[in-house]
N, C-alpha and C positions, 0 to 999 in steps of 0.2 A: 571508841568502843573496841572490844577485843576482835582481832582478826583483820583490822583495817590496814591497808597498805600505806607505808610511809617510807621515807628515805632513811634506811638503816645502814646500807652498804655504801661506805664512802670510797670513792675511787672507781666505782662501777656505774654504768657499763664502761668497758675499756677494751683495748686491743693490745696484745703482747706477742712476743715471738719466742720460739725455742728452737734450738739447733737439733737436727736429726741425730739419732744415735746417742742422745743424752742418757746418762746413767740414771738410775733411780735416785731420788732425792734432790734433783736439780731444781732450784727455785725458778719459777716462771713469772710470778706476779705477786705483789704485796698489796693488801688493802686493809682498811679498818672498819670496825662496826661501831656505830653509835646507837645507843638505846634511847627510847623516849623518856621524858622527865618522870613519868609515873612508874617506870620499870626499874627493877633492882639489878637486872643483869640480862644475860642471854638465856632464853629457854631452849631454843634449838640452835645449836652451833651452825655456822655457815656450812652448807652441804651442797654438793653437786647433785641436783635432783634429775637432771636430764642433760644430754649432750647431742649435738647434731654435727656429724654423725655420731652414733653410739660408740663410746670408747671407755676403757678403764685405765687409760694411760696417765690420768691426772687425779690428784687428790688434794685436799685442803688440810693443812697443819697449822696449829696455833703457834704464834711466836711469843705468846705471853700477853696477858691482859686481853684487850680487844683488838689485837693485831694478828692478822692471819696471812698465810701465803699459800699460793697454789704451786704445787711441785709435781714433778714426774714420778710415776710409780715404777717405771721400767717394765711394766707388763701391760701391753706389749712395748717393745722398744720402737721408738718413732723412726720411720724410714721414709725419707722424702720421695724416693723413687717408686715405692709400692703402696704407700698409704695416702689418705687424704691430706691435702696441703693446709687445711684450716679446720678448727674445731670451735663450735659455739657452746660454751658451758653455761647452763642455767644454775645460778647460785641462789640458794634460799636461806633466809635467816628469820628467827622470830624471838622477840624479847619477852620478858616475864609479864609484860602488860598486855600481851596478846597481839602486838603490832608485828606485821610481817613485811618483808621486802624480798623481791625476786628480780635479779639483774643478770645480765649476760656478759661473760668475759670471752672475747674472741682470741684464740691462740693460733698464731700462724707458724707453721713448721718451716724452718729455713734450711736450705740445702748446704751440705758440707762435703767438701772434696774428700773422696775416699781412695784408698790405695787400689791399684789395679789388682785383678785376681786371675791367677793362672787357671786353665781348664785342662781336663783330661788327666792323664797319668802324672804329668809334671806337677799338678796341684797337690797330689797326695803322697808322692814318693820320689825318690831319686831315680831317674830313668837311666838305664844302661843301654848304650847303643853298641852293637857289634859290627865291625867293619873288617872284611877279609883283606889280607894283604894283597897288593896288586890291583885293588879296586880303583878304577879311574875316578878322578875328582868329580863330585856331583852332590846332589841333595841327599842327606842322610836322615833328616828328622824334621818334623814340623811342630813348633811350639805355638800354642794358642793361649790368649789372655783376653779378658774383657775389662772395661771400666764401668763402674756403677753409674757414672754420669754420661756414659756412651761417648766419651771423648776419644779422640784419635791417639793411639799409643805408639811409642817408639821402642824398638828392641835393640839391645846392645850385648856384646859378648866379651868376657874377660877370662883369662889374660889375653892381651892383644897379640902375644907372640905365638900362640898355637896356630896350627895350619887349618883353622876353621873360620868361617864367617857366618853372619846371620843377616837376613834381608829385613826390609821394613815390615814384611808380612809375617816374620817369625820363622822362616825356613832356614835350617842349619845346613851349610854346605861344607864339604871337605875341599881343601884347596890344593891337595897333592895326592899322589899315589904312594901308599904306605908300603914300607919294607919291614917285615917283622923282625928281621935280624939286625937292622940298623936303627929303626925309629923306636920311640917309647911304645910299650905295649898298652898303655892306658893314658887317657887325657881326662882332666876334670874341667868342665866348662861352666862358668857362672853366667847364667842368662838373666839379664835385667830388663824389665819392662817399665817404662816411665810415661806418666800422663802429662798433659800440658801444664799442670800445677806443680810439676817436678816431684810428685809423689811416685814412689817406685816400689816394685817387689822383685825379689831375686830367688831363683831356684838353680839347682846344680844338675847338670847332665854329664854322665860318664860315657866315654867312648873307649871301647876295648878293641884292640886290633887282634884279629884271629890269624893264627898261623895256618898255612896250607901245606899238606903233606903229599908226596908224589907216589908212594908205594900202596898197593892194594892189599887189604887184610885177607885172611883165609880162615875157614871153619876148622875147628879141632874136634867137634862132636861128630860121631860116626852114625848114631842111630837115626833112622828115618821114619819109623812107624811106632805110634803110641796108642794105648787103649785106656779109656777111662769110662766109669759109669755116668749116666745122665744125672742131671740135677745136682751137680757139684756146686758148692758155694763159690761165689766170685772171690778171686784171690788164691784159689787152690792151684798149687804148682803142678804143671803137666810135664815140663822138661826144662833142663838147664842147657841152653845153647851157648857154646863158647867159641871164640875165634881169637886170632893173633895178628898183630900188625908188625911186620918186620922192622919198622922204623921207630914206632912209638910204643909206649906201655899199653897194656890192655885197658886201662882206665880211660883212654882217649878214643876207644872204639864206640860206635853208635849203632844200636840194633833197631830194626823196624820190621813190620810185617807188610808185605806189598800186596797180598791178596785182599779181596773185598770182604772176606768173612770177618764178622765183628764179635764172634763168640770168644776170641782169645786176644790177649795183649802180651807184649813183651817188654821187659824192662830195658829201656834204651841204653843203659850204662852197663848192666850186668848180664843181659841176655836171658833172664829167667822168663820162661813161657808160662802164663797163668790163664785161668778161666776169668773172662771179663764180664760175662753176662750169663743169664740162665740158659742152660742147654736142655731142651725138651725133646727126648727121643720120640715121643708120641705125636709130635706136631710136624707138619710139613715144613721144609723138605726132608728133614731127618727121618721121618716115618718111612719114607721110601729109600732114602740114601743116607745111611748112618755114618758115612765116612766124610771127614772134613779135611781138605787139602790146604796147606799154608805155604806161602813162599816167604822165607825169612831173609832179610838183607842185613849185612854188616858193612859199615863204611867208616872211614877215618873221619873223626869228628871235625878235623880242620880242613879237610878237602873232600867235599861231597862227590866229586867225580872219581874217587878211589873207593870202589865197593866190590862185594861179591855176594851171590845169592845161593839159597839152598831150599829144596822142596821137601816138606815133611807131611805125613798123613796121620790123622787122629781118628780112631774108631770109637763111636759112642755106643755103649751097651745099655739095653733096656733094664729097668728095675720096676717092681710093682709099687709104683708111687702114686697111682691114681685110684681113688675110691670109685665105686660105681655111682653114676649120677643119673637122676631122673628129671626129665623135662616134659611136662611140668612136674614140680615136686608136690603140688597139691591138686586134688581132683574134686570136682563138684558133680554129684550124681543125684538124680531125682527118681523116686519110685513112689507109686501109689500106696497108700495104706492097704493092708490086707493082701499085699503081693505074695504069690505062692512061694513057699520055701524052695530053695534050689535055683532061684532065678539068678542068672549071671549078671554081674554089674560091670567089672572092668578087669582087663588083663594088664597088670603092671609091667610085665616084661617088655611090652611093646613100647614103653616110654622110658626104659632105663638101659644104660650101656656103660661099659668100662673101656676107656680108650687106650689102655696099655697095649703095646704092640705084641708082645710075647703072649701066646694063648694061655700059658700057665699063669699069667698075671691078670687076665681079664675075666675070670669066672666069679660069679656072685650069686647070692641067695636071698630069699625074703623070709624074715622071721619077726616074731614079737608083735603080732596083731594085738592091739590094746585100745583102750578108750571106753568112755561111758556107753553102755549098750553094745559093746563088742560081742557079747554072747549071742546076738542075733545075726552075726556075720562070721565068715571063716574063709581061710585060704585053702585052695584045693591041695597045694603042695608048696614046699619052700622053693622049688625050682620054677614052677609054672607062673606063680604070681597072680593066679585067677581068683578074684574075690566074688563070693556068692552069698545070698541071703539064706540063713538057716532057721530063722524064727518068723512068727507072724506078729506084725505090728499093727495094732488097732488103736487109733488116737482117742476114740471115745471110751475105750476100756478103762475102768477105774484103776486097774492094776498097771496100766501103761504109765511110765514116768512123765508123760506129757512133753517129751522132747520132740521138736520138729526137725532138728538137724543133729545128726550123730557125727561126732568127730572121732575118727579112727586114725591110728598111727601104725605104720609098718616100717621096720628097719630093713634096709638093704645094705649088704656088706660083702667084702671080698671072701672068696672061699679059701684062698691060700693066705699065708701070713703076709701082711702088707709091709711096705717100707716107706711109710709116709714121712718119716722124719727128714729124709733128704729133700723133700719138697716143702714140708711144713715143720720148721725147726722146733716149734713148741707143741708138737703132737703128743697127746696123751692117749686118746682113743678116738676113733673116727667111725661113726655110724651115720650113714645118710638116712634121714627120716622122711618118709612120705606121709603126707596128711591127706586123708580122704574124708570129705564132707558129704554126707548122704542126707539129703532133705527128703523127708516123708511128705509127699504131696497129699494134702487132705482131699477126701472125696465128699462131695456134697450129698449126704444121705438123708438129711432131715429138712423139712419145711419149717419156716418160722412159726412160732406159736404166740398169740397175744396173751398177755397176762392181765389180771385184775379186771376181767370182764364182769358185768357189762360196762360200757362207757356212757355215762349219763352226766351231762354238764348243765348246771343251772346258771344262767347268765342274765344279768340285768339288761334291759333293753337300752339303757344309756351307757353301756360299756363302750369305751373309746375304741375307734377303729385301730387295729394293730395290736390290741391287747391279747394276751394269752388267756385262754379260757379253760385249758386242760391239757392233758398229755396222755398219749397212748404209748404202750411199751410192749415189745415183742422180743422173744429170745429164740436162739437157734441152738439145738442140741449138738450140732457139729462142733468138733474141736480141731483147730481153734475156731471160736465163733466167727461166723461170716458177718460181714458188714451188712447191716439191715437198712434198707431205704424205705421211707414211708411216703405214701402218696394218697391223694383222694381220687377215687375212681368213679364215683357216682353220687349224685344227690346234693352237691354243695352249692347249687344255685337256685334262682327263682326266675320269674318272668322279667324282673328288672335287672338282675345281676347274674352274670355267668358263674361267678365264683363268689360266694359269701364268706367261705372259710378257706384257710390255708394251713398246711401242715409242714413243719420243718422236716426236710428229707432225712436228716441225720438224727434228730432228737425226738421226733414225734410230737413236738409242741404244736398245739392247735391254736390258731389265731383267727380273729375276724377281720375280713377285708371290707365289709360294708356295714352300715348302721343297722342294728336290729330294731324291729318294730313289732311290739306285742299286738298292736291293733290290726296289723296285717297278717302276721304269721306267729302263732304261739309256740310252734315246735318245728325244729329242723332235724331231719334224719338223713345222714349221708354215710357212705361206705369208704373206709380206709383200707389200704393194702400195705402189707409188710413184705418186702421182697429181698432175697439175698442174691439177686441177679440170675438165679437159675430156678428157684422155687419161690412160691409166694402164697400168702393166705390173706383173707379179708376179715374185717369186723365192722359191725355197725356202731355208729356214734349218734347219740341223741342229744340235742341241745334244746333245753327248755328255756324259753324266753320269759323272764320275770317282768311283770308289769311295773312300770314306774310312771309317775305323773310327769311326762315329758312333752305333752301337747299343750300349746297355748290356746286360750280361748280365742275364737274367731267370731267377730261381731259384725253385723250388717245393720246400717251402713257403717263403714269405718271412718267416713268423712262426710260432713253435711254443713250447709250454710242456712241459717235461719234469720228471720226478722220478726221482731216483736214490738208492739207499741209500748211507750214508756209507762202507760198507766195500766198495764196488764194486771189482772187481779192475782193475789197470792193464791197458790195452790193450783193454778191453771196448768194443765198439760200443754206445754208450749207447742203450738201448731200441731198438736196431736202426735208429737215426735216420740218415738220409742226405739230402743235398740234391742236386737234379738241375737243371742250368743249361742255358740255351740262349742263343745270340747269333746274330742274323740275319746278321751280317757277319764272324763270326770262326769259326775252326776249333774243334771241341770240345776239342782238345788245348791251346788257348791260355789256358785258365783257370788262375788261381792263387787259392788259398784261404788267408786268414789272418784271425785274430781281432783286430780293431782295438781293441775296448773291452771291459771287464768281465772279462777272463780273469786274475783275481788268482791269483798263484802258479803260473800257467801249467798249470792242471789239465787243460785241454781242448786238443785239436788236431783237425785234419781230415786224413783220410788217404783218398786221396792228397792232398798239399798242392798239386799242380799236374799239368797234363798230361791231365786227364780232365774230362768234364762231370758226373761223379758223384763225391761225396766223402762219407765217413762221419765222424760225430762220435765221437771216441775219447777215453777217459779217459787222460791222459798221466801223472798222478801221484796218489798217494793223498792223502786229506784228513787233516789233522792238527789237530783241534780241541782235543785234550787239552793239547798243549803251547802252545796259543795262536797257532800259526802261521796257522791259518785261523780266521777269526771270522765270515765271511759265509756264510749258509746259502742264500741265493738269489743266483744269478748271472744277470745280464742281459748276454748276449753280443751284440756287434754284429760280424757277420762280413762282410768285404769280399771280393768276387770280382772280380778284374781279368782283362782279356783280353790281357795282354801277355807270356804265358809263352813264346811263340815268337819274341819280338822280342829281338834281340841287345842286349847292354849298350850298344854304341856307338850304336844307333838309338833307344834308349829316350828320349833327350833330345829327339828330334824327332817320335817316333811318338805319335799320339793314342791315349791309353788311356782306356777307359771302365770304370766300376766299378759293380757291383751290390751290394745290401745285403740281408742276412738277419738278423733279430733273434730270438734264442732266450732263453727264460726257463727256467733250470734250478734246481730246488729240491732241496737235499740233505736226505734224510729221516734223522733220527737213529735209532739202534737203539731198539726198544721196551723199556719197563721190565720187562715180564713175558715169560716164555717162552711162546710160542704156536706150535703146530705148524700150519703153513699150507702150502699149495701155492704154488709160484712164481706171482707175479702177472703180469698183462699189461695193457696199455692198448689199448683199441679206439678208434680215431679214425674217426668217420663224417662224411663230407662229403656233404650232401644238397643238390641243386640242382633247381629246377623248370625243366625243359627240355621243350620240345615237339619231338616227332619226327614227321615226316610219316607214318612207317610205323605209328605207334600211333594211327591215326585212330579206332579202335574204342573206345578207352578212355573218352571222354566218354559214349558211348552205353551202355557197360556200367555205368558209375557211375550214370547217370540211371535205367536199368532197375532196378538193385538198390535204389536209393532208393525208387522207386515201389512195388516189391514189399514193402519194409519198412513203408512207410506203410499199404499195404493190409492187411498182417498185423496191425498195431497196431489198425486200425479194426475188424477182425473180432473180435479179442479183446475190445475194448470192447463190442461188441454182445452177445457171449456173457455178459459180466458183468452187463449190464443185464437180460437175460432171466432170469438166475438169481436176481437180487435181487427181481424182481417175483413169481416163483412161490413163493418161500420164505415160510412163515407167520411172523408175528411171534413172538418168544420170550416165555416166561413172565416175569412181572415179577420173580419171586424167583430165577430162574435167573441164574447168572453170565454176563456178556457175554463171549463168546469169538469172536474173529474167525474167519470161515470162510477168508478169503484174506489173505495178507500179501504186499504188493507193495513191493519195494524199488527205487526209481528212483535210478540212479547217473548223475551228470554227469561226463563224461570231461574230463580236463584234461591239457594237455601236460606240466605240472610239478606234482608233488605233493611239497611240502616239509614235512616233519614238524617239530614244534617243537624236537625234540632233535637235528636234523640238524647235523652238524659240518662246517664248511667248511674244508678243509685245503689248498686250492690257490688261487692267484690268477693273473690274467692281465689284459691290457688289451683292451678292446673295440675292434676296428679301425675301427668307424664313428664312434663318439662320442669315442674316446680315453680313456674313463673306466676305472678299475680295477674288476674284479669278482672275487668269491670263488666257488669251486666245490667240491663234494664229489666226491672221486675215486672213490667207490663208485657213488653214484646219478647223478652228473652234475648235481645240483641247483645253481642259481646264485643269487647275489644281489649287488647293488651293494655295493662295499666302502665302509664308513663311514671318514671321515677319522680318522687317528691311532688306528685300531683294530688291535691286533696280530692276527696270524694264529693261529687256534685250533690247539692241538696235537692230533694224532690219537692217541687211545687205542686199544689193541688191541681191547678189547671193543666199543667203539663202532664200530670199523672192521668187526668181524665182524658186529655187529648190523645195521649199514648195508648190508653185503653181502647178509645174509640177507633183509632187507626188500626189497631191490631185485632179488633174483634172479629174481623173477617179472615184473618190469616191463619188461625188455628194454633195449636201448641207445638207443632212439629217443625217450625221454621227457624228455630234457634240453632246456630252453628257453633260447634265446639271450637274454642280458640286454639286448641292444640292440633296442628296439622300432622303431628307425628304419631297420633294415637291410631292403632290398627283398626281397620273397618269393623271387624267382628266385635271389638270392645268399645266402639264409640257410643257414647250416650249423650243425649241432648236434654237440656233443661229449659222449660218454658214456664213463665210465670205470668199470671194475670191477677195481680193483687190490688185491691182498691184500698185507698187510705181510710183509716178509721175516722169517724166523725169527731170534729173538734168540740170540746166541752163548751157549754154556754158561758158567755161572759157574765 
């Protein structure tokens, strides 16, 4: 099938090698491609789809047909010393039949011995070394080289006849003291460095011998004081210093400045003194001392110990080269709206200055006040720079342009004609501009006002918690409008919830936090507040709760266990059982009753089936166990009670219907095997609750008094017994021992279950959910064991059980659930006699 892997790449996987520094196009490895029998050729040519590590140094080229080779691309050039030593190339191919193959070619980079490389100046140029005549033999230069393979290098020097040598570390030494008049003036040294593989590199070093002169030169220039304006361009000539050497031509003299000042430089060969850097008369130290002193030295270029010095003074003159500057150049001011005209804002002269030294050059003025809304402001004069308000600005006035920040500009400029070009070569015009930003601070003059009053929201009582039910909105006439915050200040709760409603602080969106109930409260009224942090206003919100059928029918009892004889007549109200239902939001006539589960063969119905809040359980058809139609002796009925009886068929699709549930357990009792004459049986259901009534305040006192009297009586009887025992003489030894008194102490128990008790009924505990069995005569109960069948009721056992329990009452049955709270505990007792067996 298409896409299956097969062996298409012949010769792979494999390992190959390539030498470092290989040029582009060097073949690394050859391999063939074989296609499957069903393929007509190659659909995807062999391609390097991945490499580890990533590289683009290799590519695959076709050799013709199905032969291919891997070759170098030259980008990058492989370097053994700086790059990975091995590359794994993943090669992919696919034929026209859809079969693919992916294999790895491992390429190992091999090391190649490379030429040594010179370092420093020797590597890029021919180095010239100057040696003064008469210099003692010694080290004159250091040659450095490295080997790419970090091998140890050897240095050599040619020609061997020159008076120089080189050490193993590359240090060049002179071997004699040179005489300029006798020895050559220049030597050319070929320095060769060789690696252990005998690869070498060669560079040339020139050695020039310098002549030494014995005569001191002297200055021919007589002027000692010069004057120039500040801010001259570097390279401007200040003076031409000249000197003469009695022994040599002037071209061999060397000029230099010995003082520490760096404002000037001198041409070492010609002696021309020039400006070297910016000279600012207005900056320290020239602001206080405008004179610059220089010491110029001239010396013979061949003998530095032959020299002469001269002191000159240069005076720097001030020019008007500095415009006035303001710091800061932009100002932020705030004033309240409706500020009185004439109010002073800022004095610009306190923030501006001109640093020119000469007083005639540092005078300036303020002009050109402009900007949107500048007609509301003015400068008192061009000299003072005081800015004042001239108009009234009211943000709420419709005629106001609605600008919160006014941007003003003021030009500050020199009074006298400036000479900025010396400092700013591309000067055209220079006006220092001041930006003044005046923010009009709004005054909170108005309170928020609610719109679209009144606020009345109609909300269904089944609206989900968190849903939005409406929105309030308030506006503020202040400009710009203040941020309005909404809150509920009163009336948003009830006795069950502190807050039923919530309002969005920013949007005014009202949401519900608790479920609304029409049957409890039909209308909610609460107060909302809109505040702009300073002023606030309130409004009333009314929420009308719309009634919806959201209450389920609640029926009593909602669980019951019944027993009926197998031959009960049709139409009989079973044990007189009925259910009574209530619904907080539905009419009693709205109930419908139907058995949803467990009514096999439809033996049971409720009557009436609809239109009443009471309905009786009726036997609708006889049981037929003999023919096998009925096999179930215990029926678990699930009764559904709906509240849609009064809803028309057309509206039932949209009407909300609620359903209540009642569970019944009905046990069919078969006829007894012997004839027993009995009276008709009945079932007594007792529900006992511990409830406290304020009118029965005396009950605790009566119980406490009765208990105290009982304890006193028992104590008195105990004292009488002790007195009788002490006064009675001991009996004779031969006489039989006869007790004078016989006391029987009985411990009362809520449930007395005899060993032979028969449990003939079962039900489910409503608290724990576990099944329990009970005796229909005595009411005794026990937890039902798993997979244990229900015991049959024999007539004699039933009679015996009834006789034994006839004196015990109906309040001795104990509930099987120990977890049921005392105030909700109920006990069931039953004394039911079996029905008479039909005559044979």
